[in-house]
Every structure is written in C-alpha cells, then in structure tokens.
C-alpha positions as CSV (number, residue, x, y, z in Angstrom):
1,M,112.9,91.2,99.1
2,A,110.1,88.6,99.5
3,D,109.8,86.0,96.7
4,I,106.2,85.0,95.7
5,A,107.6,81.7,94.5
6,N,108.7,80.9,98.1
7,R,105.5,82.0,99.8
8,Y,104.1,79.8,102.6
9,K,101.0,77.8,101.5
10,E,99.1,79.0,104.5
11,N,99.0,82.6,103.2
12,V,95.5,83.5,102.1
13,E,95.1,84.6,98.5
14,G,95.7,88.3,97.9
15,S,98.4,90.8,97.6
16,Y,100.3,90.4,100.9
17,F,102.3,87.2,101.7
18,V,105.1,85.9,103.8
19,D,107.9,83.8,102.3
20,N,110.3,81.2,103.6
21,Q,112.8,83.8,104.8
22,C,110.6,84.5,107.9
23,I,112.6,84.2,111.2
24,D,109.5,84.3,113.4
25,C,110.4,87.6,115.1
26,D,106.8,88.5,115.8
27,L,107.1,92.1,114.4
28,C,104.3,91.6,111.8
29,R,102.0,89.9,114.3
30,E,102.5,92.8,116.7
31,T,102.1,95.5,114.0
32,A,99.1,93.9,112.1
33,P,97.6,91.3,114.4
34,D,94.3,91.3,112.4
35,N,96.2,90.1,109.3
36,F,99.2,88.0,110.4
37,T,99.4,84.9,112.6
38,R,101.9,82.3,113.5
39,S,102.3,78.7,112.3
40,D,103.0,76.9,115.6
41,D,104.2,73.8,113.8
42,G,106.5,75.6,111.4
43,G,107.6,78.5,113.5
44,Y,106.9,81.3,111.1
45,S,104.3,83.9,110.3
46,Y,101.8,84.1,107.5
47,V,98.9,86.2,106.2
48,Y,95.6,84.8,107.4
49,K,93.5,87.7,106.4
50,Q,94.2,90.3,103.7
51,P,93.6,93.9,104.7
52,A,90.0,94.9,104.4
53,S,90.3,98.6,105.4
54,P,92.7,101.5,104.9
55,D,93.9,101.1,108.5
56,E,94.6,97.4,108.0
57,A,96.4,98.1,104.7
58,A,98.6,100.7,106.5
59,R,99.5,98.3,109.2
60,C,100.4,95.6,106.7
61,K,102.6,98.0,104.8
62,E,104.2,99.0,108.1
63,A,104.9,95.4,108.9
64,M,106.3,94.8,105.4
65,E,108.6,97.8,105.7
66,G,109.7,96.8,109.2
67,C,110.4,93.1,108.5
68,P,114.1,92.6,109.4
69,V,114.6,89.9,106.7
70,E,112.2,91.3,104.1
71,A,110.1,88.2,104.2
72,I,106.8,90.0,103.6
73,G,105.8,90.8,100.1
74,N,103.0,92.7,98.3
75,T,102.0,92.0,94.8
76,P,99.6,94.7,93.7
77,A,96.4,93.4,92.2
C-alpha cells in the first residue's frame, strides 16, 4: 500500500500520488497518460495532473489497482 509520507515531491497536490516504491513499469502511464508521467532523472512515475473528469478518475483508479508494487495511493479529500 502506498505511503503518503514517502510520496515523490513531483506529485501535484491532490488525492492521487506515487510513492518511492515505484519500479518504473510504465503501467500507470499507459493506463492514465493524462495524469501520470515519468521522471527521467529519477526513473519513476508521478502524478503531474489530478483527475479532472470521471473518465480520468476511473483511469487513475485502474492504474492504482493495477500497480504491481502498490506504489500509487489515493487519499480522499
């Protein structure tokens, strides 16, 4: 389970985040490309845009549920 205390600083403020367990597998970026991107320097993903529509929210949830190391978290507002 993702830990908010270990979230990457690049994550934009909001409910979804990626923590330091990310293995850079690309699943979240493929599932929700409008919300997740890659840190080329660090070799990990992070949330660059919080979901702004029901479709984006569904894709972020799908990415979170599919993350093989549970590095994506969601803290309801």
